[in-house]
N, CA and C of each residue as an Amber inpcrd file, in Angstrom:
protein
   588
 -45.1740000  -2.2190000-129.2850000 -44.4070000  -2.9220000-128.2400000
 -45.2670000  -4.0630000-127.7170000 -44.7100000  -5.2570000-127.7660000
 -45.4640000  -6.4360000-127.3370000 -45.3520000  -6.6110000-125.8480000
 -46.4280000  -6.9300000-125.1620000 -46.3580000  -7.1310000-123.7040000
 -45.5500000  -8.3690000-123.3820000 -44.9370000  -8.4140000-122.1720000
 -44.1230000  -9.5860000-121.8010000 -44.9940000 -10.8210000-121.7230000
 -44.4190000 -11.9340000-122.2200000 -45.1180000 -13.2060000-122.2220000
 -44.9100000 -13.9080000-120.8820000 -45.9930000 -14.0380000-120.1070000
 -45.9270000 -14.7060000-118.8130000 -46.6030000 -16.0670000-118.9570000
 -46.1310000 -16.9920000-118.1810000 -46.7480000 -18.3070000-118.1490000
 -47.8150000 -18.2900000-117.0680000 -49.0270000 -18.2770000-117.4510000
 -50.1020000 -18.2140000-116.4740000 -50.3490000 -16.7900000-116.0500000
 -50.7600000 -16.6360000-114.7920000 -51.0620000 -15.3080000-114.2490000
 -49.9590000 -14.7790000-113.3570000 -48.7760000 -15.3880000-113.3200000
 -47.7280000 -14.9930000-112.3770000 -46.5460000 -14.3870000-113.1280000
 -46.0980000 -13.2620000-112.6400000 -44.8920000 -12.6370000-113.1820000
 -43.6830000 -13.4970000-112.8020000 -42.8140000 -13.8390000-113.7550000
 -41.6620000 -14.6810000-113.3920000 -40.7140000 -14.0040000-112.4240000
 -40.7590000 -12.6740000-112.3030000 -39.8970000 -11.9950000-111.3530000
 -40.4330000 -12.0680000-109.9300000 -41.6840000 -12.4420000-109.7740000
 -42.2400000 -12.5790000-108.4430000 -41.7650000 -13.8740000-107.8150000
 -41.6030000 -13.9070000-106.4970000 -41.1850000 -15.1570000-105.8530000
 -42.3080000 -16.1770000-105.8930000 -41.9100000 -17.4300000-105.9200000
 -42.8910000 -18.5160000-105.9180000 -43.5350000 -18.6100000-104.5410000
 -44.7140000 -19.1540000-104.4700000 -45.3710000 -19.2990000-103.1540000
 -44.5010000 -20.1120000-102.1900000 -44.2820000 -19.5570000-100.9990000
 -43.4680000 -20.2250000 -99.9980000 -41.9790000 -19.9730000-100.1270000
 -41.5560000 -19.2210000-101.1470000 -40.1320000 -18.9590000-101.3330000
 -39.6920000 -17.8360000-100.4060000 -38.4700000 -18.0020000 -99.8010000
 -37.9410000 -16.9800000 -98.8810000 -37.4270000 -15.7860000 -99.6640000
 -37.8420000 -14.6080000 -99.2380000 -37.4130000 -13.3730000 -99.8850000
 -36.5600000 -12.5930000 -98.8840000 -35.2690000 -12.4440000 -99.1200000
 -34.4290000 -11.6870000 -98.1700000 -34.8100000 -10.2210000 -98.1390000
 -34.7840000  -9.6630000 -96.9270000 -35.1110000  -8.2600000 -96.7570000
 -33.9170000  -7.4040000 -97.1780000 -34.1670000  -6.2710000 -97.7950000
 -33.0420000  -5.4000000 -98.1970000 -32.3020000  -4.8600000 -96.9700000
 -30.9690000  -4.8980000 -97.0470000 -30.1430000  -4.4090000 -95.9550000
 -30.0520000  -2.8910000 -95.9920000 -30.0660000  -2.3080000 -94.7940000
 -29.9100000  -0.8600000 -94.7100000 -28.4600000  -0.4920000 -95.0030000
 -28.2590000   0.6000000 -95.6740000 -26.8700000   1.0160000 -95.9230000
 -26.1670000   1.3340000 -94.6160000 -24.8240000   1.1660000 -94.6010000
 -24.0910000   1.4250000 -93.3400000 -24.2820000   2.8280000 -92.8100000
 -24.3790000   3.8070000 -93.7060000 -24.5370000   5.1750000 -93.2220000
 -25.8440000   5.3460000 -92.4710000 -26.9070000   4.6680000 -92.9700000
 -28.1960000   4.7810000 -92.2830000 -28.1490000   4.0630000 -90.9350000
 -27.4470000   2.9000000 -90.8610000 -27.3190000   2.2110000 -89.5890000
 -26.5500000   3.0510000 -88.5900000 -25.4830000   3.7080000 -89.0520000
 -24.7140000   4.5570000 -88.1450000 -25.5430000   5.7300000 -87.6670000
 -26.3580000   6.3080000 -88.6010000 -27.1800000   7.4460000 -88.2150000
 -28.2190000   7.0470000 -87.1710000 -28.7850000   5.8390000 -87.3140000
 -29.7700000   5.3850000 -86.3440000 -29.1440000   5.0790000 -84.9880000
 -27.8680000   4.6820000 -84.9740000 -27.2000000   4.3990000 -83.6960000
 -26.7860000   5.6530000 -82.9650000 -26.9110000   6.8310000 -83.6060000
 -26.5850000   8.0790000 -82.9440000 -25.1640000   8.5390000 -83.1660000
 -24.3790000   7.8290000 -83.9920000 -22.9960000   8.1980000 -84.2520000
 -22.8920000   8.5730000 -85.7130000 -22.4640000   9.7840000 -85.9810000
 -22.3050000  10.2280000 -87.3490000 -20.8770000   9.9890000 -87.8050000
 -20.6580000  10.1640000 -89.1100000 -19.3350000   9.9220000 -89.6490000
 -18.3040000  10.9140000 -89.1830000 -18.7080000  12.0740000 -88.6840000
 -17.7710000  13.0800000 -88.2170000 -17.3860000  12.8880000 -86.7550000
 -18.0040000  11.9700000 -86.0560000 -17.7230000  11.7600000 -84.6490000
 -16.7500000  10.6000000 -84.4750000 -15.7210000  10.7810000 -83.6210000
 -14.7890000   9.6730000 -83.3770000 -15.4470000   8.6080000 -82.5200000
 -14.8620000   7.4170000 -82.4570000 -15.4260000   6.3660000 -81.5940000
 -15.4390000   6.8230000 -80.1380000 -16.4450000   6.4340000 -79.3850000
 -16.5090000   6.8710000 -77.9760000 -15.3850000   6.2550000 -77.1570000
 -14.8910000   7.0360000 -76.2100000 -13.8130000   6.5400000 -75.3470000
 -14.3470000   5.4710000 -74.3960000 -13.6480000   4.3670000 -74.2610000
 -14.0660000   3.3680000 -73.2690000 -13.8250000   3.8500000 -71.8600000
 -14.4750000   3.2060000 -70.9120000 -14.3430000   3.6100000 -69.5140000
 -12.9160000   3.4540000 -69.0130000 -12.1850000   2.4720000 -69.5420000
 -10.8040000   2.2640000 -69.0960000  -9.9300000   3.4700000 -69.4050000
 -10.1960000   4.1530000 -70.5160000  -9.4140000   5.3460000 -70.8530000
  -9.6800000   6.4710000 -69.8530000 -10.9430000   6.6540000 -69.4930000
 -11.2810000   7.7170000 -68.5340000 -10.7030000   7.4220000 -67.1540000
 -10.7560000   6.1680000 -66.7290000 -10.1820000   5.8040000 -65.4290000
  -8.6720000   5.9770000 -65.4540000  -8.0330000   5.5700000 -66.5560000
  -6.5820000   5.7410000 -66.6720000  -6.1970000   7.2170000 -66.6450000
  -6.9840000   8.0600000 -67.3040000  -6.7030000   9.4950000 -67.2820000
  -6.8470000  10.0570000 -65.8710000  -7.8560000   9.6000000 -65.1380000
  -8.0420000  10.0710000 -63.7650000  -6.8740000   9.6310000 -62.8740000
  -6.4590000   8.3770000 -62.9970000  -5.3300000   7.8910000 -62.1950000
  -4.0350000   8.6030000 -62.5700000  -3.8410000   8.8540000 -63.8650000
  -2.6610000   9.5910000 -64.2810000  -2.6380000  11.0080000 -63.7440000
  -3.7980000  11.6490000 -63.6930000  -3.8600000  12.9790000 -63.0940000
  -3.5490000  12.9620000 -61.6080000  -4.0260000  11.9370000 -60.9140000
  -3.7260000  11.8160000 -59.4830000  -2.2260000  11.6400000 -59.2570000
  -1.5940000  10.7760000 -60.0680000  -0.1540000  10.5570000 -59.9250000
   0.6270000  11.8360000 -60.2450000   0.1970000  12.5580000 -61.2800000
   0.8850000  13.8050000 -61.6340000   0.7980000  14.8220000 -60.4920000
  -0.3810000  14.9710000 -59.9100000  -0.5180000  15.8990000 -58.7810000
   0.3080000  15.4420000 -57.5900000   0.3390000  14.1370000 -57.3360000
   1.1370000  13.6270000 -56.2230000   2.6250000  13.8910000 -56.4420000
   3.0840000  13.7350000 -57.6710000   4.4980000  13.9950000 -57.9570000
   4.8290000  15.4810000 -57.8370000   3.9280000  16.3460000 -58.2910000
   4.1540000  17.7820000 -58.1070000   4.2190000  18.1400000 -56.6180000
   3.3120000  17.5570000 -55.8280000   3.3590000  17.7950000 -54.3850000
   4.6290000  17.2630000 -53.7580000   5.0870000  16.0920000 -54.2060000
   6.3310000  15.5370000 -53.6790000   7.5210000  16.4040000 -54.0470000
   7.5450000  16.9260000 -55.2760000   8.6400000  17.8130000 -55.6760000
   8.6640000  19.0800000 -54.8260000   7.4890000  19.6380000 -54.5730000
   7.4260000  20.8330000 -53.7240000   7.8690000  20.5210000 -52.3060000
   7.4590000  19.3510000 -51.7870000   7.8590000  18.9590000 -50.4360000
   9.3740000  18.7570000 -50.3430000   9.9500000  18.1050000 -51.3500000
  11.4010000  17.8910000 -51.3580000  12.1310000  19.2150000 -51.4250000
  11.6170000  20.1320000 -52.2260000  12.2890000  21.4270000 -52.3750000
  12.2360000  22.2320000 -51.0860000  11.0740000  22.2810000 -50.4470000
  10.9290000  23.1070000 -49.2380000  11.7080000  22.5190000 -48.0710000
  11.4890000  21.2360000 -47.8160000  12.1680000  20.6160000 -46.6680000
  13.6630000  20.4380000 -46.9130000  14.0380000  20.1440000 -48.1610000
  15.4610000  19.9300000 -48.4470000  16.2670000  21.2030000 -48.3680000
  15.7470000  22.2750000 -48.9450000  16.4750000  23.5490000 -48.8910000
  16.5430000  24.0670000 -47.4570000  15.4700000  23.8700000 -46.6950000
  15.4870000  24.3280000 -45.3060000  16.4740000  23.5740000 -44.4340000
  16.6900000  22.2910000 -44.7400000  17.6180000  21.5050000 -43.9310000
  18.9860000  21.3530000 -44.5290000  19.2400000  21.9770000 -45.6860000
  20.5480000  21.8530000 -46.3230000  21.5890000  22.6480000 -45.5490000
  22.8150000  22.1070000 -45.5160000  23.8970000  22.7500000 -44.7720000
  24.9290000  23.4070000 -45.6700000  24.9400000  23.0970000 -46.9460000
  25.9320000  23.6720000 -47.8450000  25.3700000  23.8580000 -49.2350000
  26.2250000  24.4330000 -50.0840000  25.7850000  24.7160000 -51.4520000
  25.5370000  23.4300000 -52.2290000  26.3930000  22.4360000 -52.0020000
  26.2100000  21.1750000 -52.7090000  24.9070000  20.4980000 -52.2970000
  24.5570000  20.5940000 -51.0390000  23.3000000  20.0010000 -50.5870000
  22.1070000  20.6950000 -51.2220000  22.1710000  22.0060000 -51.3220000
  21.0750000  22.7510000 -51.9580000  20.9490000  22.3680000 -53.4300000
  22.1000000  22.2540000 -54.1180000  22.0630000  21.8720000 -55.5330000
  21.4680000  20.4790000 -55.7020000  21.8420000  19.5570000 -54.8090000
  21.3170000  18.1970000 -54.8960000  19.8070000  18.1750000 -54.6640000
  19.3460000  18.9650000 -53.6900000  17.9080000  19.0010000 -53.4020000
  17.1390000  19.6050000 -54.5750000  17.6460000  20.6910000 -55.1240000
  16.9750000  21.3280000 -56.2620000  16.9610000  20.3950000 -57.4650000
  18.0650000  19.6790000 -57.6890000  18.1120000  18.7430000 -58.8120000
  17.0960000  17.6170000 -58.6290000  17.0030000  17.0850000 -57.4090000
  16.0310000  16.0220000 -57.1450000  14.5950000  16.5270000 -57.3370000
  14.3230000  17.7340000 -56.8660000  12.9800000  18.2990000 -57.0300000
  12.6590000  18.5150000 -58.5080000  13.6520000  18.9310000 -59.2850000
  13.4190000  19.1290000 -60.7210000  13.1490000  17.8080000 -61.4250000
  13.8410000  16.7450000 -61.0040000  13.6030000  15.4290000 -61.6170000
  12.1780000  14.9610000 -61.3320000  11.7450000  15.0990000 -60.0800000
  10.3850000  14.6750000 -59.7250000   9.3540000  15.5280000 -60.4540000
   9.5850000  16.8330000 -60.5250000   8.6550000  17.7040000 -61.2480000
   8.6530000  17.3990000 -62.7390000   9.8050000  17.0220000 -63.2860000
   9.8630000  16.6350000 -64.6840000   9.0430000  15.3840000 -64.9770000
   9.0680000  14.4330000 -64.0570000   8.2230000  13.2500000 -64.2290000
   6.7510000  13.6120000 -64.1800000   6.3980000  14.5430000 -63.2910000
   5.0030000  14.9930000 -63.2490000   4.6090000  15.6760000 -64.5550000
   5.5210000  16.4590000 -65.1210000   5.2390000  17.0900000 -66.4110000
   5.1050000  16.0480000 -67.5220000   5.9110000  14.9830000 -67.4320000
   5.7870000  13.9070000 -68.4190000   4.4290000  13.2260000 -68.3280000
   3.9020000  13.1160000 -67.1120000   2.5370000  12.5920000 -66.9660000
   1.5340000  13.5090000 -67.6500000   1.7310000  14.8100000 -67.4950000
   0.8220000  15.7440000 -68.1670000   0.8620000  15.6040000 -69.6790000
   2.0740000  15.4400000 -70.2410000   2.1940000  15.2410000 -71.6900000
   1.5440000  13.9200000 -72.0880000   1.7420000  12.8880000 -71.2600000
   1.1290000  11.6010000 -71.5600000  -0.3840000  11.6410000 -71.5210000
  -0.9360000  12.3810000 -70.5770000  -2.3970000  12.5180000 -70.5150000
  -2.9350000  13.2710000 -71.7290000  -2.1930000  14.2970000 -72.1560000
  -2.6170000  15.0150000 -73.3710000  -2.5900000  14.0960000 -74.5860000
  -1.5920000  13.2090000 -74.6450000  -1.5460000  12.2580000 -75.7600000
  -2.6500000  11.2200000 -75.6840000  -2.9570000  10.7590000 -74.4690000
  -4.0150000   9.7550000 -74.3200000  -5.3840000  10.3110000 -74.6830000
  -5.6300000  11.5660000 -74.3500000  -6.9360000  12.1790000 -74.6020000
  -6.9710000  12.9930000 -75.8900000  -5.9790000  12.7990000 -76.7580000
  -5.9680000  13.5230000 -78.0280000  -7.2100000  13.1630000 -78.8470000
  -7.7890000  14.1720000 -79.4920000  -9.0530000  13.9580000 -80.1900000
  -8.8760000  13.1260000 -81.4520000  -7.7920000  13.3450000 -82.1790000
  -7.6200000  12.6960000 -83.4800000  -6.7130000  11.4700000 -83.4210000
  -5.5700000  11.5870000 -82.7340000  -4.5920000  10.5040000 -82.7260000
  -4.1070000  10.2400000 -81.3010000  -4.9240000   9.6000000 -80.4870000
  -4.4910000   9.2930000 -79.1170000  -3.3970000   8.2340000 -79.1180000
  -2.5660000   8.2690000 -78.0810000  -1.5120000   7.2760000 -77.9200000
  -1.1720000   7.1620000 -76.4390000  -0.5180000   6.0880000 -76.0960000
  -0.1520000   5.8250000 -74.7050000   1.3510000   5.7850000 -74.5000000
   2.1270000   6.2280000 -75.4760000   3.5880000   6.0690000 -75.3990000
   4.1800000   6.8670000 -74.2420000   3.9020000   8.1760000 -74.1860000
   4.4950000   9.0050000 -73.1360000   3.9800000   8.6180000 -71.7560000
   2.6900000   8.3330000 -71.6620000   2.1320000   7.9750000 -70.3640000
   2.6830000   6.6310000 -69.8880000   2.8600000   5.6820000 -70.8020000
   3.4380000   4.3950000 -70.4170000   4.8800000   4.5560000 -69.9650000
   5.6540000   5.4050000 -70.6400000   7.0390000   5.6280000 -70.2340000
   7.1150000   6.2520000 -68.8510000   6.2690000   7.2560000 -68.6060000
   6.2500000   7.8880000 -67.2870000   5.8170000   6.8990000 -66.2090000
   4.8680000   6.0330000 -66.5310000   4.3740000   5.0740000 -65.5460000
   5.4370000   4.0270000 -65.2090000   6.1460000   3.5360000 -66.2220000
   7.2060000   2.5670000 -65.9590000   8.3250000   3.1860000 -65.1330000
   8.7050000   4.4080000 -65.4320000   9.7330000   5.0890000 -64.6310000
   9.2730000   5.2540000 -63.1940000   8.0100000   5.6190000 -63.0190000
   7.4760000   5.7680000 -61.6590000   7.4520000   4.4340000 -60.9310000
   7.1060000   3.3640000 -61.6260000   7.0720000   2.0530000 -60.9890000
   8.4540000   1.6420000 -60.4820000   9.4900000   1.9130000 -61.2770000
  10.8540000   1.5750000 -60.8440000  11.2580000   2.3970000 -59.6210000
  10.9830000   3.6940000 -59.6690000  11.3640000   4.5650000 -58.5460000
  10.5860000   4.1980000 -57.2880000   9.3000000   3.9360000 -57.4340000
   8.4870000   3.5740000 -56.2640000   8.9350000   2.2230000 -55.7060000
   9.3080000   1.2960000 -56.5740000   9.8080000   0.0110000 -56.0850000
  11.0710000   0.1670000 -55.2600000  12.0100000   0.9880000 -55.7290000
  13.2320000   1.2470000 -54.9600000  12.9060000   1.9420000 -53.6490000
  11.9820000   2.8950000 -53.6950000  11.6030000   3.6050000 -52.4670000
  10.9350000   2.6600000 -51.4670000  10.1610000   1.7020000 -51.9480000
   9.5250000   0.7360000 -51.0400000  10.5720000  -0.1400000 -50.3530000
  11.5940000  -0.5460000 -51.0960000  12.6530000  -1.3690000 -50.4920000
  13.3940000  -0.5740000 -49.4160000  13.7400000   0.6550000 -49.6930000
  14.4250000   1.4850000 -48.6970000  13.5210000   1.7760000 -47.5070000
  12.2310000   1.9980000 -47.7660000  11.3110000   2.2570000 -46.6590000
  11.1310000   1.0190000 -45.7920000  11.1310000  -0.1660000 -46.4130000
  11.0180000  -1.3920000 -45.6250000  12.2490000  -1.5990000 -44.7510000
  13.4150000  -1.2930000 -45.2940000  14.6310000  -1.3990000 -44.4710000
  14.6170000  -0.3900000 -43.3340000  14.1590000   0.8220000 -43.6370000
  14.0800000   1.8280000 -42.5810000  13.0420000   1.4830000 -41.5340000
  11.9920000   0.7860000 -41.9560000  10.9690000   0.3570000 -40.9940000
  11.5220000  -0.6810000 -40.0250000  12.3610000  -1.5690000 -40.5330000
  12.9190000  -2.6240000 -39.6700000  13.9390000  -2.0730000 -38.6780000
  14.7610000  -1.0930000 -39.0920000  15.7630000  -0.5520000 -38.1650000
  15.2630000   0.6500000 -37.3780000  14.0030000   1.0560000 -37.5980000
  13.4130000   2.1240000 -36.7980000  13.6270000   3.5210000 -37.3140000
  14.3030000   3.6780000 -38.4580000  14.5430000   5.0200000 -38.9880000
  13.3870000   5.5400000 -39.8330000  12.4380000   4.6790000 -40.1720000
  11.2990000   5.0780000 -40.9810000  10.0470000   4.4250000 -40.4220000
   8.9040000   5.0800000 -40.5810000   7.6640000   4.5800000 -40.0240000
   6.8460000   3.7900000 -41.0220000   5.8210000   3.1040000 -40.5390000
   4.9900000   2.3050000 -41.4580000   4.1350000   3.1490000 -42.3920000
   3.8660000   4.3990000 -42.0150000   3.0380000   5.2380000 -42.8870000
   3.7330000   5.5300000 -44.2160000   5.0330000   5.7160000 -44.1570000
   5.7780000   5.9720000 -45.3930000   5.7350000   4.7510000 -46.3110000
   5.9200000   3.5810000 -45.7290000   5.8580000   2.3500000 -46.5140000
   4.4520000   2.1610000 -47.1020000   3.4290000   2.4720000 -46.3130000
   2.0550000   2.3450000 -46.8090000   1.7850000   3.3200000 -47.9540000
   2.3360000   4.5330000 -47.8480000   2.1390000   5.5200000 -48.9110000
   2.7870000   5.0580000 -50.2130000   4.0000000   4.5210000 -50.1250000
   4.6580000   4.0070000 -51.3270000   3.9110000   2.8080000 -51.8940000
   3.3500000   1.9810000 -51.0200000   2.5900000   0.8240000 -51.4910000
   1.3520000   1.2580000 -52.2660000   0.6350000   2.2490000 -51.7450000
  -0.5450000   2.7590000 -52.4530000  -0.1380000   3.3530000 -53.8010000
   0.9830000   4.0470000 -53.8100000   1.4620000   4.6290000 -55.0640000
   1.7730000   3.5340000 -56.0860000   2.4000000   2.4480000 -55.6260000
   2.7090000   1.3530000 -56.5360000   1.4420000   0.6860000 -57.0680000
   0.4320000   0.5320000 -56.2320000  -0.8340000  -0.0640000 -56.6770000
  -1.4830000   0.8050000 -57.7500000  -1.4630000   2.1040000 -57.5590000
  -2.0490000   3.0130000 -58.5460000  -1.2910000   2.9370000 -59.8670000
   0.0350000   2.8790000 -59.7880000   0.8420000   2.8300000 -61.0120000
   0.6050000   1.5220000 -61.7660000   0.5590000   0.4020000 -61.0400000
   0.3010000  -0.8870000 -61.6930000  -1.0970000  -0.9070000 -62.3130000
  -2.0790000  -0.3530000 -61.6180000  -3.4350000  -0.2860000 -62.1770000
  -3.4540000   0.5580000 -63.4480000  -2.6750000   1.6250000 -63.4740000
  -2.6050000   2.4630000 -64.6680000  -1.9990000   1.6980000 -65.8440000
  -0.9600000   0.9230000 -65.5860000  -0.3640000   0.1180000 -66.6490000
  -1.3400000  -0.9320000 -67.1750000  -2.0840000  -1.5610000 -66.2740000
  -3.0500000  -2.5770000 -66.6910000  -4.1550000  -1.9580000 -67.5380000
  -4.6440000  -0.7880000 -67.1380000  -5.7150000  -0.1370000 -67.8890000
  -5.2640000   0.2540000 -69.2930000  -4.0440000   0.7440000 -69.4250000
  -3.5700000   1.1670000 -70.7450000  -3.3500000  -0.0060000 -71.6870000
  -3.1150000  -1.1940000 -71.1400000  -2.8670000  -2.3650000 -71.9780000
  -4.1170000  -3.1890000 -72.2640000  -5.2720000  -2.7310000 -71.8330000
  -6.5030000  -3.4880000 -72.0700000  -6.8340000  -3.5020000 -73.5690000
  -7.4040000  -4.6140000 -74.0680000  -7.7370000  -4.6860000 -75.5070000
  -8.7210000  -3.6150000 -75.9530000  -9.6510000  -3.2240000 -75.0650000
 -10.6210000  -2.1940000 -75.4560000  -9.9240000  -0.8660000 -75.7370000
  -8.8960000  -0.5420000 -74.9590000  -8.1570000   0.7040000 -75.1710000
  -7.3710000   0.6380000 -76.4680000  -6.7380000  -0.5070000 -76.7310000
  -5.9640000  -0.6600000 -77.9640000  -6.8750000  -0.5620000 -79.1870000
  -8.0280000  -1.2140000 -79.1350000  -8.9650000  -1.1410000 -80.2690000
  -9.4940000   0.2700000 -80.4590000  -9.7540000   0.9750000 -79.3600000
 -10.2500000   2.3540000 -79.4770000  -9.2090000   3.2550000 -80.1250000
  -7.9420000   3.0920000 -79.7570000  -6.8860000   3.9040000 -80.3620000
  -6.7830000   3.6160000 -81.8530000  -6.8040000   2.3490000 -82.2370000
  -6.7300000   2.0040000 -83.6560000  -7.9380000   2.5350000 -84.4280000
  -9.1350000   2.3920000 -83.8550000 -10.3330000   2.8790000 -84.5380000
 -10.3240000   4.3980000 -84.6670000  -9.8360000   5.1020000 -83.6500000
  -9.7820000   6.5640000 -83.7210000  -8.7830000   7.0180000 -84.7740000
  -7.6460000   6.3450000 -84.8680000  -6.6650000   6.6920000 -85.8960000
  -7.2500000   6.4730000 -87.2980000  -7.9120000   5.3440000 -87.4970000
  -8.5070000   5.0770000 -88.8100000  -9.5960000   6.0930000 -89.1420000
 -10.3990000   6.4510000 -88.1450000 -11.4620000   7.4440000 -88.3650000
 -10.8690000   8.7960000 -88.7380000  -9.7990000   9.1890000 -88.0770000
  -9.1770000  10.4820000 -88.3670000  -8.5560000  10.4900000 -89.7600000
  -7.9600000   9.3810000 -90.1580000  -7.3800000   9.3210000 -91.5060000
  -8.4590000   9.3620000 -92.5770000  -9.5970000   8.7320000 -92.3040000
 -10.6940000   8.7880000 -93.2740000 -11.2000000  10.2150000 -93.4610000
 -11.1150000  11.0170000 -92.4070000 -11.5570000  12.4090000 -92.5050000
 -10.4990000  13.3140000 -93.1280000  -9.3370000  12.7540000 -93.4420000
  -8.3030000  13.5400000 -94.1020000  -7.2280000  14.0730000 -93.1800000
  -7.2440000  13.7110000 -91.9050000  -6.2210000  14.1760000 -90.9760000
  -5.0140000  13.2450000 -91.0350000  -3.8600000  13.7980000 -90.7100000
  -2.6220000  13.0170000 -90.6820000  -1.8920000  13.3260000 -89.3890000
  -1.2490000  12.3280000 -88.7900000  -0.5080000  12.5980000 -87.5520000
   0.6610000  13.5340000 -87.8080000   0.9570000  14.3480000 -86.8240000
   2.0390000  15.3180000 -86.9690000   3.3790000  14.5920000 -86.9580000
   4.1980000  14.8850000 -87.9550000   5.5030000  14.2570000 -88.0570000
   6.5190000  15.0160000 -87.2260000   7.3830000  14.2380000 -86.5740000
   8.4440000  14.8700000 -85.7900000   9.5330000  15.4320000 -86.6930000
  10.0130000  16.5930000 -86.3340000  11.0960000  17.2010000 -87.0940000
  12.4210000  16.5600000 -86.7060000  13.2380000  16.2730000 -87.7050000
  14.5480000  15.6790000 -87.4680000  15.6180000  16.7550000 -87.4230000
């Protein structure tokens, strides 16, 4: 076997003096391992998701308390069967919205396939109801049948609901949901299909 023919004392595979030699890039898996995130871990939740979950829990508890208040005070002051039925129906509607918030929070904090559909629907419904309640409370405030505390309570509720909508629509939340879905699919998971 003949040795390789070099011109002079320099191997042709060696870089010339002063030539830039690019450094080898680390593989993506090694970069991820050094950052502390392994391939089995989903992307970390942004702060907006945690704040939205906290606000959604507050609204859900407030709605449950309102349903209980409507049921207790309404049944106690009802004069007939129709009034009792109306009060119970109203309390069930408010409690149902609170339950929808709970389902929405479970969807938002889902480990594999988070989503904001149910929570956004519950929030929009609450915003409409709170807006109507604020208008009625303002009218009652002007004619003396309602106090300013009720109007202030509805105003705070509306601010919380609007803040929840803004947080769910932030780009960081949307990117986190998309990245979590892609990560779950790479691991072999599939979203549960609804039965028809």
